[in-house]
DRENROPA-91627 format. One record per residue (C-alpha): x, y, z. Coordinates in steps of 0.1 Angstrom, whole numbers, padded with zeros to 4 digits. Layout:
BEGIN
NUSE  c1  c2  c3
NUSE  X  Y  Z
...
END
This chain:
BEGIN
NUSE  c1  c2  c3
NUSE  -0272  0235  0069
NUSE  -0241  0220  0085
NUSE  -0235  0183  0089
NUSE  -0237  0187  0127
NUSE  -0272  0201  0124
NUSE  -0285  0172  0103
NUSE  -0271  0144  0123
NUSE  -0298  0123  0139
NUSE  -0289  0090  0155
NUSE  -0310  0063  0170
NUSE  -0309  0063  0209
NUSE  -0300  0031  0227
NUSE  -0335  0029  0242
NUSE  -0348  0022  0207
NUSE  -0324  -0006  0199
NUSE  -0328  -0043  0202
NUSE  -0306  -0067  0223
NUSE  -0280  -0069  0196
NUSE  -0275  -0031  0195
NUSE  -0291  -0028  0161
NUSE  -0320  -0004  0153
NUSE  -0354  -0017  0163
NUSE  -0386  -0017  0144
NUSE  -0403  0013  0160
NUSE  -0413  0040  0136
NUSE  -0419  0070  0159
NUSE  -0383  0081  0157
NUSE  -0378  0078  0119
NUSE  -0368  0113  0113
NUSE  -0352  0126  0080
NUSE  -0320  0145  0087
NUSE  -0314  0148  0049
NUSE  -0336  0165  0023
NUSE  -0333  0133  0003
NUSE  -0310  0131  -0027
NUSE  -0325  0118  -0059
NUSE  -0300  0102  -0083
NUSE  -0312  0097  -0118
NUSE  -0293  0081  -0147
NUSE  -0300  0087  -0184
NUSE  -0290  0066  -0214
NUSE  -0260  0050  -0197
NUSE  -0238  0031  -0220
NUSE  -0204  0017  -0210
NUSE  -0180  0000  -0234
NUSE  -0145  -0014  -0227
NUSE  -0118  -0025  -0251
NUSE  -0108  -0062  -0246
NUSE  -0077  -0078  -0262
NUSE  -0080  -0113  -0274
NUSE  -0056  -0138  -0292
NUSE  -0019  -0143  -0288
NUSE  0012  -0123  -0298
NUSE  0009  -0112  -0334
NUSE  -0027  -0125  -0336
NUSE  -0039  -0103  -0308
NUSE  -0067  -0079  -0317
NUSE  -0087  -0054  -0297
NUSE  -0125  -0057  -0297
NUSE  -0150  -0035  -0280
NUSE  -0173  -0051  -0254
NUSE  -0205  -0035  -0242
NUSE  -0209  -0037  -0205
NUSE  -0240  -0015  -0200
NUSE  -0265  -0008  -0228
NUSE  -0289  0021  -0226
NUSE  -0297  0020  -0188
NUSE  -0322  0045  -0174
NUSE  -0335  0048  -0139
NUSE  -0341  0068  -0107
NUSE  -0328  0060  -0072
NUSE  -0347  0078  -0044
NUSE  -0342  0079  -0007
NUSE  -0346  0043  0005
NUSE  -0330  0009  -0002
NUSE  -0322  0007  -0039
NUSE  -0310  -0028  -0048
NUSE  -0292  -0038  -0080
NUSE  -0296  -0075  -0087
NUSE  -0284  -0097  -0114
NUSE  -0263  -0128  -0123
NUSE  -0225  -0128  -0122
NUSE  -0212  -0107  -0150
NUSE  -0245  -0090  -0156
NUSE  -0232  -0055  -0150
NUSE  -0245  -0047  -0116
NUSE  -0211  -0037  -0101
NUSE  -0203  -0017  -0132
NUSE  -0236  0002  -0129
NUSE  -0229  0009  -0093
NUSE  -0195  0022  -0101
NUSE  -0208  0044  -0129
NUSE  -0234  0059  -0105
NUSE  -0207  0065  -0079
NUSE  -0184  0082  -0105
NUSE  -0158  0055  -0101
NUSE  -0156  0043  -0136
NUSE  -0131  0053  -0163
NUSE  -0150  0079  -0184
NUSE  -0134  0065  -0215
NUSE  -0161  0044  -0232
NUSE  -0188  0058  -0209
NUSE  -0217  0079  -0223
NUSE  -0249  0091  -0206
NUSE  -0258  0114  -0177
NUSE  -0260  0109  -0140
NUSE  -0278  0137  -0122
NUSE  -0282  0146  -0085
NUSE  -0316  0163  -0078
NUSE  -0317  0171  -0115
NUSE  -0282  0187  -0116
NUSE  -0250  0172  -0129
NUSE  -0227  0154  -0104
NUSE  -0203  0179  -0088
NUSE  -0166  0173  -0094
NUSE  -0161  0163  -0058
NUSE  -0190  0138  -0057
NUSE  -0168  0110  -0046
NUSE  -0157  0131  -0016
NUSE  -0193  0139  -0005
NUSE  -0208  0105  -0011
NUSE  -0200  0073  0007
NUSE  -0188  0041  -0009
NUSE  -0183  0008  0010
NUSE  -0162  -0016  -0011
NUSE  -0169  -0053  -0011
NUSE  -0136  -0063  0007
NUSE  -0135  -0044  0040
NUSE  -0106  -0019  0041
NUSE  -0105  -0015  0078
NUSE  -0071  -0021  0094
NUSE  -0073  -0052  0116
NUSE  -0045  -0041  0140
NUSE  -0065  -0010  0150
NUSE  -0096  -0009  0172
NUSE  -0130  0000  0158
NUSE  -0127  0035  0173
NUSE  -0092  0040  0159
NUSE  -0104  0031  0124
NUSE  -0132  0057  0127
NUSE  -0108  0082  0141
NUSE  -0085  0078  0110
NUSE  -0115  0083  0087
NUSE  -0126  0114  0107
NUSE  -0091  0129  0107
NUSE  -0088  0127  0069
NUSE  -0124  0134  0058
NUSE  -0136  0160  0083
NUSE  -0124  0196  0081
NUSE  -0095  0207  0102
NUSE  -0117  0236  0115
NUSE  -0136  0210  0136
NUSE  -0121  0206  0170
NUSE  -0110  0172  0183
NUSE  -0140  0172  0207
NUSE  -0164  0177  0178
NUSE  -0148  0149  0158
NUSE  -0149  0126  0188
NUSE  -0186  0134  0193
NUSE  -0192  0125  0157
NUSE  -0174  0092  0161
NUSE  -0193  0084  0192
NUSE  -0226  0091  0175
NUSE  -0217  0068  0145
NUSE  -0207  0041  0170
NUSE  -0240  0044  0187
NUSE  -0259  0044  0154
NUSE  -0242  0013  0143
NUSE  -0245  -0005  0176
NUSE  -0208  -0009  0181
NUSE  -0205  0003  0217
NUSE  -0195  -0031  0231
NUSE  -0166  -0035  0206
NUSE  -0156  0001  0201
NUSE  -0123  -0004  0218
NUSE  -0117  -0039  0205
NUSE  -0093  -0046  0176
NUSE  -0109  -0054  0143
NUSE  -0087  -0085  0140
NUSE  -0062  -0101  0116
NUSE  -0051  -0136  0108
NUSE  -0030  -0135  0140
NUSE  -0053  -0115  0162
NUSE  -0089  -0125  0171
NUSE  -0111  -0096  0166
NUSE  -0147  -0086  0161
NUSE  -0173  -0106  0142
NUSE  -0179  -0104  0105
NUSE  -0211  -0083  0109
NUSE  -0193  -0059  0133
NUSE  -0164  -0056  0108
NUSE  -0188  -0047  0080
NUSE  -0206  -0022  0102
NUSE  -0172  -0006  0109
NUSE  -0166  -0003  0072
NUSE  -0200  0014  0068
NUSE  -0192  0037  0098
NUSE  -0160  0049  0081
NUSE  -0182  0062  0053
NUSE  -0209  0076  0076
NUSE  -0183  0099  0092
NUSE  -0191  0126  0066
NUSE  -0228  0121  0069
NUSE  -0234  0115  0032
NUSE  -0268  0118  0016
NUSE  -0260  0090  -0008
NUSE  -0243  0058  0003
NUSE  -0231  0031  -0022
NUSE  -0223  -0004  -0012
NUSE  -0207  -0032  -0033
NUSE  -0220  -0066  -0023
NUSE  -0225  -0057  0014
NUSE  -0234  -0092  0024
NUSE  -0204  -0110  0009
NUSE  -0187  -0133  0033
NUSE  -0215  -0130  0059
NUSE  -0238  -0157  0071
NUSE  -0275  -0153  0064
NUSE  -0284  -0140  0099
NUSE  -0255  -0115  0099
NUSE  -0264  -0104  0064
NUSE  -0300  -0098  0075
NUSE  -0288  -0077  0104
NUSE  -0266  -0056  0082
NUSE  -0295  -0049  0058
NUSE  -0319  -0041  0087
NUSE  -0293  -0015  0097
NUSE  -0292  -0001  0061
NUSE  -0330  -0001  0060
NUSE  -0331  0020  0092
NUSE  -0306  0044  0078
NUSE  -0326  0048  0046
NUSE  -0357  0057  0066
NUSE  -0336  0086  0080
NUSE  -0335  0101  0045
NUSE  -0304  0086  0030
NUSE  -0304  0072  -0005
NUSE  -0287  0038  -0003
NUSE  -0277  0021  -0035
NUSE  -0261  -0013  -0034
NUSE  -0254  -0044  -0055
NUSE  -0263  -0078  -0041
NUSE  -0262  -0114  -0052
NUSE  -0290  -0138  -0042
NUSE  -0304  -0123  -0011
NUSE  -0328  -0143  0011
NUSE  -0365  -0135  0012
NUSE  -0363  -0115  0045
NUSE  -0337  -0093  0029
NUSE  -0356  -0089  -0003
NUSE  -0387  -0077  0016
NUSE  -0366  -0047  0027
NUSE  -0359  -0034  -0008
NUSE  -0377  -0002  -0019
NUSE  -0365  -0002  -0055
NUSE  -0352  -0031  -0075
NUSE  -0330  -0030  -0106
NUSE  -0325  -0062  -0125
NUSE  -0296  -0065  -0149
NUSE  -0285  -0093  -0172
NUSE  -0257  -0090  -0199
NUSE  -0257  -0052  -0193
NUSE  -0294  -0048  -0202
NUSE  -0322  -0037  -0180
NUSE  -0347  -0065  -0172
NUSE  -0367  -0045  -0147
NUSE  -0365  -0012  -0128
NUSE  -0392  -0002  -0103
NUSE  -0407  -0009  -0069
NUSE  -0393  -0041  -0056
NUSE  -0427  -0054  -0043
NUSE  -0442  -0051  -0078
NUSE  -0416  -0071  -0095
NUSE  -0434  -0105  -0091
NUSE  -0465  -0090  -0106
NUSE  -0445  -0076  -0135
NUSE  -0429  -0110  -0143
NUSE  -0463  -0127  -0141
NUSE  -0475  -0103  -0168
NUSE  -0444  -0113  -0188
NUSE  -0455  -0149  -0186
NUSE  -0435  -0161  -0156
NUSE  -0452  -0168  -0123
NUSE  -0432  -0175  -0091
NUSE  -0440  -0209  -0075
NUSE  -0452  -0209  -0039
NUSE  -0425  -0208  -0013
NUSE  -0399  -0198  -0039
NUSE  -0375  -0170  -0030
NUSE  -0383  -0141  -0054
NUSE  -0347  -0131  -0058
NUSE  -0338  -0167  -0068
NUSE  -0368  -0168  -0091
NUSE  -0357  -0136  -0110
NUSE  -0322  -0150  -0115
NUSE  -0337  -0183  -0127
NUSE  -0359  -0165  -0152
NUSE  -0330  -0144  -0165
NUSE  -0308  -0174  -0169
NUSE  -0335  -0193  -0188
NUSE  -0340  -0220  -0161
NUSE  -0376  -0229  -0168
NUSE  -0376  -0257  -0143
NUSE  -0381  -0232  -0114
NUSE  -0410  -0212  -0130
NUSE  -0445  -0219  -0141
NUSE  -0455  -0201  -0173
NUSE  -0488  -0183  -0169
NUSE  -0496  -0192  -0205
NUSE  -0493  -0228  -0196
NUSE  -0521  -0224  -0171
NUSE  -0542  -0212  -0200
NUSE  -0534  -0245  -0218
NUSE  -0508  -0233  -0243
NUSE  -0488  -0265  -0247
NUSE  -0469  -0251  -0276
NUSE  -0452  -0225  -0254
NUSE  -0446  -0250  -0227
NUSE  -0428  -0274  -0250
NUSE  -0409  -0248  -0270
NUSE  -0371  -0252  -0266
NUSE  -0350  -0222  -0259
NUSE  -0329  -0229  -0290
NUSE  -0359  -0224  -0312
NUSE  -0368  -0190  -0299
NUSE  -0365  -0162  -0324
NUSE  -0346  -0140  -0299
NUSE  -0324  -0148  -0269
NUSE  -0344  -0147  -0237
NUSE  -0325  -0117  -0223
NUSE  -0333  -0097  -0254
NUSE  -0369  -0107  -0252
NUSE  -0371  -0097  -0215
NUSE  -0353  -0064  -0222
NUSE  -0377  -0056  -0250
NUSE  -0407  -0065  -0229
NUSE  -0395  -0041  -0202
NUSE  -0391  -0012  -0227
NUSE  -0428  -0017  -0237
NUSE  -0440  -0019  -0201
NUSE  -0457  0007  -0180
NUSE  -0428  0008  -0156
NUSE  -0405  0020  -0183
NUSE  -0429  0046  -0195
NUSE  -0434  0060  -0160
NUSE  -0396  0061  -0154
NUSE  -0390  0078  -0188
NUSE  -0417  0104  -0180
NUSE  -0401  0112  -0146
NUSE  -0366  0113  -0162
NUSE  -0378  0137  -0189
NUSE  -0391  0159  -0161
NUSE  -0357  0159  -0145
NUSE  -0339  0168  -0177
NUSE  -0365  0193  -0189
NUSE  -0374  0212  -0158
NUSE  -0347  0207  -0132
NUSE  -0315  0204  -0152
NUSE  -0306  0240  -0146
NUSE  -0314  0237  -0109
NUSE  -0282  0234  -0088
NUSE  -0279  0204  -0066
NUSE  -0283  0212  -0029
NUSE  -0273  0178  -0016
NUSE  -0236  0185  -0018
NUSE  -0213  0214  -0011
NUSE  -0187  0227  -0035
NUSE  -0156  0215  -0016
NUSE  -0127  0194  -0025
NUSE  -0103  0177  0000
NUSE  -0109  0192  0034
NUSE  -0075  0184  0048
NUSE  -0040  0193  0035
NUSE  -0015  0169  0021
NUSE  0008  0172  0051
NUSE  -0021  0165  0074
NUSE  -0030  0133  0055
NUSE  0006  0122  0054
NUSE  0010  0127  0091
NUSE  -0021  0105  0099
NUSE  -0011  0078  0074
NUSE  0024  0076  0090
NUSE  0007  0075  0124
NUSE  -0016  0047  0114
NUSE  0013  0027  0098
NUSE  0033  0030  0130
NUSE  0003  0018  0150
NUSE  -0001  -0011  0126
NUSE  0035  -0021  0130
NUSE  0033  -0021  0168
NUSE  -0001  -0038  0167
NUSE  0011  -0067  0145
NUSE  0042  -0079  0166
NUSE  0041  -0115  0152
NUSE  0051  -0104  0117
NUSE  0076  -0079  0129
NUSE  0092  -0104  0153
NUSE  0094  -0130  0126
NUSE  0111  -0105  0103
NUSE  0135  -0095  0130
NUSE  0144  -0131  0138
NUSE  0150  -0140  0102
NUSE  0170  -0108  0097
NUSE  0191  -0115  0128
NUSE  0198  -0151  0119
NUSE  0208  -0142  0084
NUSE  0230  -0114  0096
NUSE  0247  -0138  0121
NUSE  0253  -0164  0094
NUSE  0267  -0139  0069
NUSE  0288  -0122  0096
NUSE  0303  -0156  0107
NUSE  0311  -0166  0071
NUSE  0330  -0134  0064
NUSE  0345  -0128  0098
NUSE  0382  -0121  0100
NUSE  0390  -0115  0064
NUSE  0427  -0118  0055
NUSE  0448  -0096  0032
NUSE  0456  -0123  0007
NUSE  0442  -0136  -0026
NUSE  0414  -0153  -0008
NUSE  0406  -0121  0010
NUSE  0401  -0104  -0023
NUSE  0375  -0129  -0033
NUSE  0358  -0129  0001
NUSE  0356  -0091  0002
NUSE  0341  -0090  -0033
NUSE  0316  -0117  -0023
NUSE  0304  -0100  0008
NUSE  0301  -0066  -0008
NUSE  0282  -0082  -0037
NUSE  0258  -0100  -0013
NUSE  0252  -0069  0008
NUSE  0244  -0049  -0023
NUSE  0220  -0074  -0040
NUSE  0204  -0082  -0007
NUSE  0192  -0046  -0004
NUSE  0176  -0049  -0038
NUSE  0157  -0081  -0033
NUSE  0147  -0070  0003
NUSE  0127  -0042  -0012
NUSE  0103  -0067  -0029
NUSE  0089  -0080  0004
NUSE  0103  -0062  0035
NUSE  0107  -0025  0029
NUSE  0107  -0015  0065
NUSE  0137  -0037  0073
NUSE  0158  -0027  0043
NUSE  0192  -0022  0059
NUSE  0189  -0046  0089
NUSE  0207  -0075  0073
NUSE  0234  -0052  0060
NUSE  0238  -0035  0093
NUSE  0240  -0067  0113
NUSE  0264  -0083  0088
NUSE  0286  -0052  0087
NUSE  0290  -0051  0125
NUSE  0300  -0087  0126
NUSE  0323  -0088  0096
NUSE  0337  -0053  0103
NUSE  0369  -0068  0118
NUSE  0379  -0081  0084
NUSE  0369  -0050  0065
NUSE  0384  -0016  0068
NUSE  0385  -0008  0106
NUSE  0379  0029  0102
NUSE  0349  0050  0110
NUSE  0347  0068  0077
NUSE  0348  0036  0058
NUSE  0320  0021  0079
NUSE  0297  0051  0076
NUSE  0304  0053  0038
NUSE  0294  0017  0035
NUSE  0262  0021  0055
NUSE  0253  0052  0035
NUSE  0259  0033  0002
NUSE  0237  0004  0014
NUSE  0209  0028  0024
NUSE  0211  0045  -0010
NUSE  0209  0012  -0028
NUSE  0180  0001  -0006
NUSE  0159  0032  -0011
NUSE  0167  0033  -0049
NUSE  0156  -0003  -0052
NUSE  0124  0004  -0032
NUSE  0117  0034  -0054
NUSE  0120  0012  -0084
NUSE  0097  -0014  -0068
NUSE  0072  0013  -0061
NUSE  0074  0026  -0097
NUSE  0067  -0009  -0110
NUSE  0040  -0018  -0085
NUSE  0021  0015  -0089
NUSE  -0010  0008  -0110
NUSE  -0006  -0030  -0109
NUSE  -0037  -0047  -0095
NUSE  -0021  -0082  -0094
NUSE  0006  -0085  -0067
NUSE  0022  -0116  -0083
NUSE  0027  -0097  -0116
NUSE  0044  -0068  -0099
NUSE  0066  -0091  -0079
NUSE  0076  -0110  -0110
NUSE  0085  -0078  -0129
NUSE  0106  -0066  -0099
NUSE  0124  -0099  -0096
NUSE  0132  -0100  -0133
NUSE  0145  -0064  -0133
NUSE  0168  -0070  -0103
NUSE  0181  -0103  -0118
NUSE  0192  -0084  -0150
NUSE  0206  -0056  -0129
NUSE  0226  -0082  -0109
NUSE  0242  -0095  -0141
NUSE  0255  -0060  -0149
NUSE  0266  -0053  -0113
NUSE  0303  -0061  -0120
NUSE  0309  -0094  -0102
NUSE  0294  -0120  -0124
NUSE  0311  -0105  -0155
NUSE  0338  -0080  -0159
NUSE  0321  -0049  -0173
NUSE  0351  -0041  -0195
NUSE  0346  -0073  -0215
NUSE  0310  -0068  -0224
NUSE  0303  -0060  -0261
NUSE  0297  -0023  -0267
NUSE  0261  -0029  -0280
NUSE  0253  -0044  -0246
NUSE  0275  -0025  -0222
NUSE  0251  0005  -0220
NUSE  0227  -0016  -0199
NUSE  0251  -0014  -0170
NUSE  0241  0023  -0165
NUSE  0206  0011  -0155
NUSE  0218  -0013  -0129
NUSE  0212  -0002  -0093
NUSE  0235  -0029  -0078
NUSE  0263  -0018  -0102
NUSE  0265  0017  -0086
NUSE  0263  0003  -0051
NUSE  0288  -0024  -0057
NUSE  0313  0000  -0074
NUSE  0310  0024  -0044
NUSE  0316  -0004  -0019
NUSE  0345  -0017  -0038
NUSE  0362  0017  -0040
NUSE  0355  0023  -0003
NUSE  0370  -0011  0008
NUSE  0398  -0018  -0017
NUSE  0414  0016  -0020
NUSE  0447  0016  0000
NUSE  0446  -0022  0007
NUSE  0478  -0044  0005
NUSE  0472  -0080  -0005
NUSE  0508  -0091  -0007
NUSE  0516  -0101  0030
NUSE  0552  -0093  0041
NUSE  0560  -0072  0011
NUSE  0563  -0034  0011
NUSE  0543  -0025  -0021
NUSE  0531  0007  -0035
NUSE  0501  0015  -0056
NUSE  0521  0007  -0088
NUSE  0543  -0021  -0076
NUSE  0539  -0058  -0086
NUSE  0547  -0091  -0070
NUSE  0541  -0128  -0076
NUSE  0504  -0124  -0069
NUSE  0482  -0114  -0098
NUSE  0469  -0085  -0077
NUSE  0489  -0070  -0049
NUSE  0471  -0037  -0041
NUSE  0435  -0025  -0039
NUSE  0443  0000  -0066
NUSE  0453  -0028  -0090
NUSE  0420  -0046  -0082
NUSE  0400  -0015  -0089
NUSE  0418  -0008  -0121
NUSE  0412  -0043  -0132
NUSE  0375  -0038  -0126
NUSE  0375  -0007  -0146
NUSE  0370  0016  -0116
NUSE  0386  0051  -0117
NUSE  0408  0059  -0087
NUSE  0398  0095  -0084
NUSE  0376  0106  -0054
NUSE  0348  0114  -0078
NUSE  0346  0077  -0087
NUSE  0331  0071  -0053
NUSE  0306  0099  -0050
NUSE  0294  0098  -0086
NUSE  0278  0064  -0077
NUSE  0258  0080  -0049
NUSE  0248  0108  -0072
NUSE  0236  0082  -0098
NUSE  0216  0063  -0071
NUSE  0200  0096  -0059
NUSE  0191  0105  -0095
NUSE  0176  0070  -0100
NUSE  0156  0074  -0068
NUSE  0142  0107  -0079
NUSE  0133  0093  -0114
NUSE  0116  0062  -0100
NUSE  0096  0082  -0074
NUSE  0086  0106  -0101
NUSE  0074  0078  -0123
NUSE  0055  0063  -0094
NUSE  0039  0096  -0085
NUSE  0029  0103  -0121
NUSE  0014  0068  -0124
NUSE  -0006  0073  -0093
NUSE  -0016  0108  -0103
NUSE  -0030  0098  -0137
NUSE  -0042  0065  -0124
NUSE  -0079  0061  -0131
NUSE  -0093  0053  -0096
NUSE  -0123  0035  -0109
NUSE  -0122  -0002  -0099
END
């Protein structure tokens, strides 16, 4: 059964005025057979470091503790207080958690999850990953290009995109930009639906969503959940975490999983949860939102509940303080659930899965991996990046203006360099600035690496060597420095989740490299036990190459006919003397070995970045 055969979308005649699916039930077909996801004895522990410096110690923290349950086609909500483990459970079920510290089984229709489960299921992250400079249709085209097989024709892919747009009610904004901080775009609900649409391109049987209502007003959040409800009635298994939904949203839930401190408080039909808590001694007050009520009970807020035992006249239970309980409330509720009929029924059904269907192969997913080649993915990523650059002219124009102004200022300062002692200092200064600028530019503006250097070189070129070979060697050197620095920045940033930490590490690295570049200190005077650090300095290789290219053959004794070995009243009369004083060899290899070193560093840093990304555990 192909994905094209099972696609069933809601026609526009059955949608409401907002373009969302209506409430009619005569078209509720089931394009999927219905994937049943079961999880057995899930335990998840992580190692946490505490203390400072020598007193730091590693302790193991339990995030999930013996979690069992079944998620069937429909809306399956995971609810709980902040830090209760609902997002961790969602990621475990979606195979997005680091397997270290994780035990238990997750089965699909009674069979183990296939290795490519993440490719076949859909996962909508909490923060929308759509590109704001692209239109809704272009974002969906990008997802289709990467996730649909290349054997599908462009016409078939466009048909799939159009069907998803119609299903999500995005026809009116299909060709509108999603929006950025500079560009007014679609609404928050339409943006969220676009994120969902990017996952629906592959027509997954199971769709995961992490906090799908985050950042949305209550009305928009309700519209998004109505959409998910309609999709679930078409046979999809929709599993999502949510925080404090309103009552109209809670009524849509088919299954409810309550978590607190990594322990299961309740798992079963959502509409039977109130009756269950009443049997546990907690009755929801009239007009109280059940979702808020459950969180109040879990958090021990007795002011929002009425104990059923109090209605029977048990004053002792009513006046009992939480601090005097034999067990913490969460442990008491967890134990009550393990003794409930809901738990026994769930365990019986789970035992049936493991005992009868474990050898049955899952039919919900095909045994495929990535459906497109690396070159195909790279081509589309480059294409999207180019569109993003053109679609965000404000940032690009600002960078160009800053670059042009800085280039003009630097060019004006070093314009018309003379061949005298001051010219030596000015040449060394401009070469040092151009080299270090390429390094620090890689931290924030990679795509304009060489712009400042190029502008400055054109303006200050009358004072530098006025030959074509010297100019192109200089530009080649600056490009090598820029790309080596960007490779190092990529190696440092890969795997770093905090941008500020990566920026700090890059800045510190470049500052130390700058010290060993050759201008701030003569490298020949550095102690031997420290001098080896110069060989790890990117600016050192670039600065050395630029000095060799500029100073070789120069005469800094005006009016005197000097040779490479002659002397005069000046401390330095020739470029060769300056290079020798800096510890730079005068052989031609002295120039090109710096480019070779930069190329090697580039390869090494790119390899490090690749390995970090390759072995990075993509479980967030």
